[in-house]
PDB file as gemmi writes it, atoms N, CA and C in Angstrom:
CRYST1    1.000    1.000    1.000  90.00  90.00  90.00 P 1                      
ATOM      1  N   MET A   1     141.555 160.752 206.336  1.00  0.00           N  
ATOM      2  CA  MET A   1     140.529 160.041 207.081  1.00  0.00           C  
ATOM      3  C   MET A   1     140.769 158.547 206.922  1.00  0.00           C  
ATOM      4  N   ALA A   2     140.816 157.845 207.998  1.00  0.00           N  
ATOM      5  CA  ALA A   2     141.090 156.404 207.985  1.00  0.00           C  
ATOM      6  C   ALA A   2     139.851 155.642 207.541  1.00  0.00           C  
ATOM      7  N   HIS A   3     140.064 154.608 206.734  1.00  0.00           N  
ATOM      8  CA  HIS A   3     138.967 153.749 206.296  1.00  0.00           C  
ATOM      9  C   HIS A   3     138.748 152.660 207.345  1.00  0.00           C  
ATOM     10  N   PRO A   4     137.481 152.268 207.564  1.00  0.00           N  
ATOM     11  CA  PRO A   4     137.235 151.183 208.520  1.00  0.00           C  
ATOM     12  C   PRO A   4     137.849 149.891 208.009  1.00  0.00           C  
ATOM     13  N   GLN A   5     138.301 149.084 208.927  1.00  0.00           N  
ATOM     14  CA  GLN A   5     138.893 147.806 208.562  1.00  0.00           C  
ATOM     15  C   GLN A   5     137.957 146.687 208.971  1.00  0.00           C  
ATOM     16  N   LEU A   6     137.777 145.751 208.078  1.00  0.00           N  
ATOM     17  CA  LEU A   6     136.933 144.594 208.333  1.00  0.00           C  
ATOM     18  C   LEU A   6     137.778 143.520 208.987  1.00  0.00           C  
ATOM     19  N   ARG A   7     137.343 143.043 210.124  1.00  0.00           N  
ATOM     20  CA  ARG A   7     138.071 142.005 210.838  1.00  0.00           C  
ATOM     21  C   ARG A   7     137.174 140.795 211.019  1.00  0.00           C  
ATOM     22  N   VAL A   8     137.736 139.639 210.825  1.00  0.00           N  
ATOM     23  CA  VAL A   8     137.008 138.382 210.994  1.00  0.00           C  
ATOM     24  C   VAL A   8     137.621 137.656 212.169  1.00  0.00           C  
ATOM     25  N   TYR A   9     136.795 137.333 213.133  1.00  0.00           N  
ATOM     26  CA  TYR A   9     137.263 136.616 214.316  1.00  0.00           C  
ATOM     27  C   TYR A   9     136.713 135.202 214.291  1.00  0.00           C  
ATOM     28  N   PHE A  10     137.571 134.256 214.587  1.00  0.00           N  
ATOM     29  CA  PHE A  10     137.161 132.866 214.663  1.00  0.00           C  
ATOM     30  C   PHE A  10     137.211 132.415 216.112  1.00  0.00           C  
ATOM     31  N   SER A  11     136.228 131.621 216.491  1.00  0.00           N  
ATOM     32  CA  SER A  11     136.251 131.064 217.834  1.00  0.00           C  
ATOM     33  C   SER A  11     137.309 129.967 217.879  1.00  0.00           C  
ATOM     34  N   PRO A  12     137.764 129.588 219.046  1.00  0.00           N  
ATOM     35  CA  PRO A  12     138.770 128.516 219.121  1.00  0.00           C  
ATOM     36  C   PRO A  12     138.318 127.229 218.451  1.00  0.00           C  
ATOM     37  N   GLU A  13     137.014 126.919 218.508  1.00  0.00           N  
ATOM     38  CA  GLU A  13     136.515 125.710 217.870  1.00  0.00           C  
ATOM     39  C   GLU A  13     136.670 125.797 216.358  1.00  0.00           C  
ATOM     40  N   ASP A  14     136.367 126.971 215.766  1.00  0.00           N  
ATOM     41  CA  ASP A  14     136.496 127.144 214.325  1.00  0.00           C  
ATOM     42  C   ASP A  14     137.943 126.962 213.879  1.00  0.00           C  
ATOM     43  N   SER A  15     138.879 127.526 214.619  1.00  0.00           N  
ATOM     44  CA  SER A  15     140.289 127.422 214.261  1.00  0.00           C  
ATOM     45  C   SER A  15     140.749 125.975 214.318  1.00  0.00           C  
ATOM     46  N   ARG A  16     140.343 125.264 215.366  1.00  0.00           N  
ATOM     47  CA  ARG A  16     140.739 123.872 215.527  1.00  0.00           C  
ATOM     48  C   ARG A  16     140.157 123.024 214.393  1.00  0.00           C  
ATOM     49  N   GLU A  17     138.900 123.257 214.004  1.00  0.00           N  
ATOM     50  CA  GLU A  17     138.281 122.497 212.926  1.00  0.00           C  
ATOM     51  C   GLU A  17     139.020 122.720 211.616  1.00  0.00           C  
ATOM     52  N   SER A  18     139.471 123.938 211.366  1.00  0.00           N  
ATOM     53  CA  SER A  18     140.193 124.224 210.132  1.00  0.00           C  
ATOM     54  C   SER A  18     141.500 123.454 210.084  1.00  0.00           C  
ATOM     55  N   VAL A  19     142.181 123.381 211.206  1.00  0.00           N  
ATOM     56  CA  VAL A  19     143.461 122.687 211.248  1.00  0.00           C  
ATOM     57  C   VAL A  19     143.273 121.188 211.142  1.00  0.00           C  
ATOM     58  N   LEU A  20     142.205 120.679 211.765  1.00  0.00           N  
ATOM     59  CA  LEU A  20     141.995 119.244 211.796  1.00  0.00           C  
ATOM     60  C   LEU A  20     141.289 118.703 210.558  1.00  0.00           C  
ATOM     61  N   ALA A  21     140.844 119.547 209.678  1.00  0.00           N  
ATOM     62  CA  ALA A  21     140.131 119.074 208.494  1.00  0.00           C  
ATOM     63  C   ALA A  21     141.054 118.211 207.644  1.00  0.00           C  
ATOM     64  N   SER A  22     140.556 117.037 207.269  1.00  0.00           N  
ATOM     65  CA  SER A  22     141.404 116.105 206.528  1.00  0.00           C  
ATOM     66  C   SER A  22     141.250 116.260 205.022  1.00  0.00           C  
ATOM     67  N   THR A  23     140.290 117.060 204.578  1.00  0.00           N  
ATOM     68  CA  THR A  23     140.114 117.247 203.146  1.00  0.00           C  
ATOM     69  C   THR A  23     141.046 118.340 202.653  1.00  0.00           C  
ATOM     70  N   SER A  24     141.225 118.383 201.352  1.00  0.00           N  
ATOM     71  CA  SER A  24     142.078 119.426 200.779  1.00  0.00           C  
ATOM     72  C   SER A  24     141.365 120.773 200.762  1.00  0.00           C  
ATOM     73  N   GLU A  25     140.042 120.767 200.856  1.00  0.00           N  
ATOM     74  CA  GLU A  25     139.266 121.997 200.893  1.00  0.00           C  
ATOM     75  C   GLU A  25     139.141 122.488 202.338  1.00  0.00           C  
ATOM     76  N   PRO A  26     139.467 123.761 202.594  1.00  0.00           N  
ATOM     77  CA  PRO A  26     139.280 124.281 203.949  1.00  0.00           C  
ATOM     78  C   PRO A  26     137.790 124.433 204.257  1.00  0.00           C  
ATOM     79  N   ILE A  27     137.446 124.385 205.522  1.00  0.00           N  
ATOM     80  CA  ILE A  27     136.066 124.583 205.947  1.00  0.00           C  
ATOM     81  C   ILE A  27     135.741 126.064 205.778  1.00  0.00           C  
ATOM     82  N   ARG A  28     134.680 126.357 205.045  1.00  0.00           N  
ATOM     83  CA  ARG A  28     134.311 127.746 204.782  1.00  0.00           C  
ATOM     84  C   ARG A  28     132.871 127.955 205.219  1.00  0.00           C  
ATOM     85  N   ASN A  29     132.704 128.538 206.375  1.00  0.00           N  
ATOM     86  CA  ASN A  29     131.380 128.864 206.879  1.00  0.00           C  
ATOM     87  C   ASN A  29     131.038 130.288 206.481  1.00  0.00           C  
ATOM     88  N   PRO A  30     129.758 130.560 206.230  1.00  0.00           N  
ATOM     89  CA  PRO A  30     129.374 131.942 205.916  1.00  0.00           C  
ATOM     90  C   PRO A  30     129.690 132.867 207.090  1.00  0.00           C  
ATOM     91  N   ILE A  31     130.033 134.083 206.772  1.00  0.00           N  
ATOM     92  CA  ILE A  31     130.347 135.092 207.780  1.00  0.00           C  
ATOM     93  C   ILE A  31     129.311 136.195 207.659  1.00  0.00           C  
ATOM     94  N   THR A  32     128.694 136.556 208.757  1.00  0.00           N  
ATOM     95  CA  THR A  32     127.683 137.601 208.768  1.00  0.00           C  
ATOM     96  C   THR A  32     128.281 138.865 209.365  1.00  0.00           C  
ATOM     97  N   VAL A  33     128.205 139.952 208.612  1.00  0.00           N  
ATOM     98  CA  VAL A  33     128.702 141.246 209.080  1.00  0.00           C  
ATOM     99  C   VAL A  33     127.674 142.309 208.729  1.00  0.00           C  
ATOM    100  N   PRO A  34     127.667 143.408 209.456  1.00  0.00           N  
ATOM    101  CA  PRO A  34     126.747 144.495 209.105  1.00  0.00           C  
ATOM    102  C   PRO A  34     127.103 145.092 207.741  1.00  0.00           C  
ATOM    103  N   LEU A  35     126.102 145.441 206.977  1.00  0.00           N  
ATOM    104  CA  LEU A  35     126.318 146.035 205.666  1.00  0.00           C  
ATOM    105  C   LEU A  35     127.172 147.295 205.760  1.00  0.00           C  
ATOM    106  N   GLY A  36     127.008 148.048 206.842  1.00  0.00           N  
ATOM    107  CA  GLY A  36     127.762 149.282 207.031  1.00  0.00           C  
ATOM    108  C   GLY A  36     129.262 149.067 207.108  1.00  0.00           C  
ATOM    109  N   GLU A  37     129.702 147.871 207.473  1.00  0.00           N  
ATOM    110  CA  GLU A  37     131.136 147.584 207.518  1.00  0.00           C  
ATOM    111  C   GLU A  37     131.685 147.254 206.137  1.00  0.00           C  
ATOM    112  N   VAL A  38     130.873 146.625 205.301  1.00  0.00           N  
ATOM    113  CA  VAL A  38     131.332 146.147 204.010  1.00  0.00           C  
ATOM    114  C   VAL A  38     131.108 147.172 202.897  1.00  0.00           C  
ATOM    115  N   LEU A  39     130.004 147.880 202.963  1.00  0.00           N  
ATOM    116  CA  LEU A  39     129.611 148.769 201.876  1.00  0.00           C  
ATOM    117  C   LEU A  39     130.651 149.832 201.530  1.00  0.00           C  
ATOM    118  N   PRO A  40     131.236 150.536 202.495  1.00  0.00           N  
ATOM    119  CA  PRO A  40     132.252 151.534 202.120  1.00  0.00           C  
ATOM    120  C   PRO A  40     133.453 150.919 201.409  1.00  0.00           C  
ATOM    121  N   LEU A  41     133.844 149.729 201.822  1.00  0.00           N  
ATOM    122  CA  LEU A  41     134.973 149.061 201.173  1.00  0.00           C  
ATOM    123  C   LEU A  41     134.624 148.652 199.748  1.00  0.00           C  
ATOM    124  N   LEU A  42     133.440 148.086 199.557  1.00  0.00           N  
ATOM    125  CA  LEU A  42     133.017 147.693 198.221  1.00  0.00           C  
ATOM    126  C   LEU A  42     132.835 148.905 197.313  1.00  0.00           C  
ATOM    127  N   ALA A  43     132.230 149.962 197.838  1.00  0.00           N  
ATOM    128  CA  ALA A  43     132.033 151.181 197.045  1.00  0.00           C  
ATOM    129  C   ALA A  43     133.373 151.746 196.587  1.00  0.00           C  
ATOM    130  N   ASP A  44     134.344 151.781 197.482  1.00  0.00           N  
ATOM    131  CA  ASP A  44     135.672 152.270 197.122  1.00  0.00           C  
ATOM    132  C   ASP A  44     136.325 151.377 196.077  1.00  0.00           C  
ATOM    133  N   ALA A  45     136.190 150.069 196.238  1.00  0.00           N  
ATOM    134  CA  ALA A  45     136.794 149.129 195.288  1.00  0.00           C  
ATOM    135  C   ALA A  45     136.171 149.267 193.902  1.00  0.00           C  
ATOM    136  N   VAL A  46     134.865 149.465 193.839  1.00  0.00           N  
ATOM    137  CA  VAL A  46     134.195 149.647 192.552  1.00  0.00           C  
ATOM    138  C   VAL A  46     134.606 150.981 191.940  1.00  0.00           C  
ATOM    139  N   GLN A  47     134.594 152.030 192.748  1.00  0.00           N  
ATOM    140  CA  GLN A  47     134.928 153.369 192.255  1.00  0.00           C  
ATOM    141  C   GLN A  47     136.363 153.448 191.734  1.00  0.00           C  
ATOM    142  N   THR A  48     137.276 152.750 192.395  1.00  0.00           N  
ATOM    143  CA  THR A  48     138.678 152.769 191.979  1.00  0.00           C  
ATOM    144  C   THR A  48     139.008 151.628 191.005  1.00  0.00           C  
ATOM    145  N   ARG A  49     137.973 150.929 190.560  1.00  0.00           N  
ATOM    146  CA  ARG A  49     138.085 149.887 189.535  1.00  0.00           C  
ATOM    147  C   ARG A  49     139.099 148.793 189.888  1.00  0.00           C  
ATOM    148  N   ARG A  50     138.992 148.290 191.101  1.00  0.00           N  
ATOM    149  CA  ARG A  50     139.870 147.194 191.520  1.00  0.00           C  
ATOM    150  C   ARG A  50     139.495 145.931 190.753  1.00  0.00           C  
ATOM    151  N   LEU A  51     140.475 145.257 190.225  1.00  0.00           N  
ATOM    152  CA  LEU A  51     140.221 144.077 189.401  1.00  0.00           C  
ATOM    153  C   LEU A  51     139.600 142.927 190.177  1.00  0.00           C  
ATOM    154  N   TRP A  52     139.916 142.804 191.461  1.00  0.00           N  
ATOM    155  CA  TRP A  52     139.403 141.680 192.232  1.00  0.00           C  
ATOM    156  C   TRP A  52     137.888 141.725 192.367  1.00  0.00           C  
ATOM    157  N   VAL A  53     137.277 142.901 192.187  1.00  0.00           N  
ATOM    158  CA  VAL A  53     135.816 142.991 192.276  1.00  0.00           C  
ATOM    159  C   VAL A  53     135.186 142.109 191.203  1.00  0.00           C  
ATOM    160  N   GLN A  54     135.785 142.070 190.022  1.00  0.00           N  
ATOM    161  CA  GLN A  54     135.260 141.241 188.936  1.00  0.00           C  
ATOM    162  C   GLN A  54     135.306 139.757 189.291  1.00  0.00           C  
ATOM    163  N   ASP A  55     136.284 139.364 190.077  1.00  0.00           N  
ATOM    164  CA  ASP A  55     136.395 137.959 190.470  1.00  0.00           C  
ATOM    165  C   ASP A  55     135.197 137.503 191.299  1.00  0.00           C  
ATOM    166  N   PHE A  56     134.558 138.430 191.976  1.00  0.00           N  
ATOM    167  CA  PHE A  56     133.440 138.093 192.847  1.00  0.00           C  
ATOM    168  C   PHE A  56     132.089 138.525 192.272  1.00  0.00           C  
ATOM    169  N   ALA A  57     132.055 138.914 191.017  1.00  0.00           N  
ATOM    170  CA  ALA A  57     130.813 139.412 190.418  1.00  0.00           C  
ATOM    171  C   ALA A  57     129.685 138.383 190.453  1.00  0.00           C  
ATOM    172  N   ASP A  58     130.014 137.116 190.376  1.00  0.00           N  
ATOM    173  CA  ASP A  58     128.990 136.066 190.401  1.00  0.00           C  
ATOM    174  C   ASP A  58     128.828 135.430 191.778  1.00  0.00           C  
ATOM    175  N   GLU A  59     129.469 135.997 192.778  1.00  0.00           N  
ATOM    176  CA  GLU A  59     129.404 135.468 194.137  1.00  0.00           C  
ATOM    177  C   GLU A  59     127.993 135.661 194.707  1.00  0.00           C  
ATOM    178  N   PRO A  60     127.358 134.616 195.199  1.00  0.00           N  
ATOM    179  CA  PRO A  60     126.030 134.796 195.786  1.00  0.00           C  
ATOM    180  C   PRO A  60     126.120 135.517 197.125  1.00  0.00           C  
ATOM    181  N   ILE A  61     125.163 136.374 197.380  1.00  0.00           N  
ATOM    182  CA  ILE A  61     125.072 137.062 198.669  1.00  0.00           C  
ATOM    183  C   ILE A  61     123.651 136.887 199.194  1.00  0.00           C  
ATOM    184  N   THR A  62     123.491 137.029 200.482  1.00  0.00           N  
ATOM    185  CA  THR A  62     122.179 136.912 201.106  1.00  0.00           C  
ATOM    186  C   THR A  62     121.754 138.288 201.607  1.00  0.00           C  
ATOM    187  N   LEU A  63     120.566 138.707 201.212  1.00  0.00           N  
ATOM    188  CA  LEU A  63     120.018 139.996 201.640  1.00  0.00           C  
ATOM    189  C   LEU A  63     118.765 139.746 202.464  1.00  0.00           C  
ATOM    190  N   SER A  64     118.507 140.638 203.385  1.00  0.00           N  
ATOM    191  CA  SER A  64     117.241 140.554 204.105  1.00  0.00           C  
ATOM    192  C   SER A  64     116.122 140.913 203.125  1.00  0.00           C  
ATOM    193  N   PRO A  65     114.919 140.402 203.345  1.00  0.00           N  
ATOM    194  CA  PRO A  65     113.806 140.735 202.439  1.00  0.00           C  
ATOM    195  C   PRO A  65     113.555 142.240 202.356  1.00  0.00           C  
ATOM    196  N   ASP A  66     113.703 142.948 203.475  1.00  0.00           N  
ATOM    197  CA  ASP A  66     113.482 144.400 203.471  1.00  0.00           C  
ATOM    198  C   ASP A  66     114.496 145.116 202.588  1.00  0.00           C  
ATOM    199  N   LEU A  67     115.766 144.766 202.723  1.00  0.00           N  
ATOM    200  CA  LEU A  67     116.796 145.402 201.911  1.00  0.00           C  
ATOM    201  C   LEU A  67     116.586 145.084 200.440  1.00  0.00           C  
ATOM    202  N   TYR A  68     116.246 143.847 200.136  1.00  0.00           N  
ATOM    203  CA  TYR A  68     115.993 143.465 198.750  1.00  0.00           C  
ATOM    204  C   TYR A  68     114.851 144.288 198.156  1.00  0.00           C  
ATOM    205  N   GLU A  69     113.779 144.458 198.905  1.00  0.00           N  
ATOM    206  CA  GLU A  69     112.636 145.234 198.437  1.00  0.00           C  
ATOM    207  C   GLU A  69     113.027 146.685 198.176  1.00  0.00           C  
ATOM    208  N   VAL A  70     113.794 147.269 199.079  1.00  0.00           N  
ATOM    209  CA  VAL A  70     114.245 148.651 198.907  1.00  0.00           C  
ATOM    210  C   VAL A  70     115.124 148.774 197.661  1.00  0.00           C  
ATOM    211  N   LEU A  71     116.032 147.828 197.466  1.00  0.00           N  
ATOM    212  CA  LEU A  71     116.912 147.869 196.299  1.00  0.00           C  
ATOM    213  C   LEU A  71     116.132 147.739 194.995  1.00  0.00           C  
ATOM    214  N   MET A  72     115.142 146.861 194.965  1.00  0.00           N  
ATOM    215  CA  MET A  72     114.344 146.691 193.755  1.00  0.00           C  
ATOM    216  C   MET A  72     113.532 147.955 193.462  1.00  0.00           C  
ATOM    217  N   THR A  73     112.988 148.567 194.490  1.00  0.00           N  
ATOM    218  CA  THR A  73     112.241 149.815 194.316  1.00  0.00           C  
ATOM    219  C   THR A  73     113.168 150.918 193.824  1.00  0.00           C  
ATOM    220  N   TYR A  74     114.341 150.998 194.390  1.00  0.00           N  
ATOM    221  CA  TYR A  74     115.337 151.986 193.968  1.00  0.00           C  
ATOM    222  C   TYR A  74     115.727 151.765 192.511  1.00  0.00           C  
ATOM    223  N   GLN A  75     115.884 150.516 192.111  1.00  0.00           N  
ATOM    224  CA  GLN A  75     116.234 150.209 190.733  1.00  0.00           C  
ATOM    225  C   GLN A  75     115.129 150.675 189.786  1.00  0.00           C  
ATOM    226  N   GLU A  76     113.876 150.446 190.150  1.00  0.00           N  
ATOM    227  CA  GLU A  76     112.759 150.881 189.329  1.00  0.00           C  
ATOM    228  C   GLU A  76     112.709 152.404 189.207  1.00  0.00           C  
ATOM    229  N   LEU A  77     112.954 153.092 190.318  1.00  0.00           N  
ATOM    230  CA  LEU A  77     112.931 154.561 190.310  1.00  0.00           C  
ATOM    231  C   LEU A  77     114.047 155.131 189.446  1.00  0.00           C  
ATOM    232  N   ARG A  78     115.189 154.494 189.462  1.00  0.00           N  
ATOM    233  CA  ARG A  78     116.315 154.954 188.627  1.00  0.00           C  
ATOM    234  C   ARG A  78     115.996 154.800 187.149  1.00  0.00           C  
ATOM    235  N   GLN A  79     115.312 153.712 186.806  1.00  0.00           N  
ATOM    236  CA  GLN A  79     114.993 153.447 185.402  1.00  0.00           C  
ATOM    237  C   GLN A  79     113.934 154.401 184.865  1.00  0.00           C  
ATOM    238  N   THR A  80     113.002 154.821 185.716  1.00  0.00           N  
ATOM    239  CA  THR A  80     111.930 155.706 185.271  1.00  0.00           C  
ATOM    240  C   THR A  80     112.321 157.169 185.383  1.00  0.00           C  
ATOM    241  N   GLY A  81     113.393 157.471 186.107  1.00  0.00           N  
ATOM    242  CA  GLY A  81     113.773 158.864 186.340  1.00  0.00           C  
ATOM    243  C   GLY A  81     114.720 159.407 185.405  1.00  0.00           C  
TER     244      GLY A  81                                                      
END                                                                             
């Protein structure tokens, strides 16, 4: 069974800005993707103990308030169960 592949597309303006940037740091804009595209890849990486996952352990992520609430409730249920 083939795993889904995550693809990032840049608009022509984004590509041009990256090339024209005069600083040594590349322009890094946040990328928004559906959780369903990322979650299977992350789950597989954690399950197979990929070392690069540790590199991003402190990486900030943005969650919707609804998802955050569900996750916190799930965490509480796991602790009491």
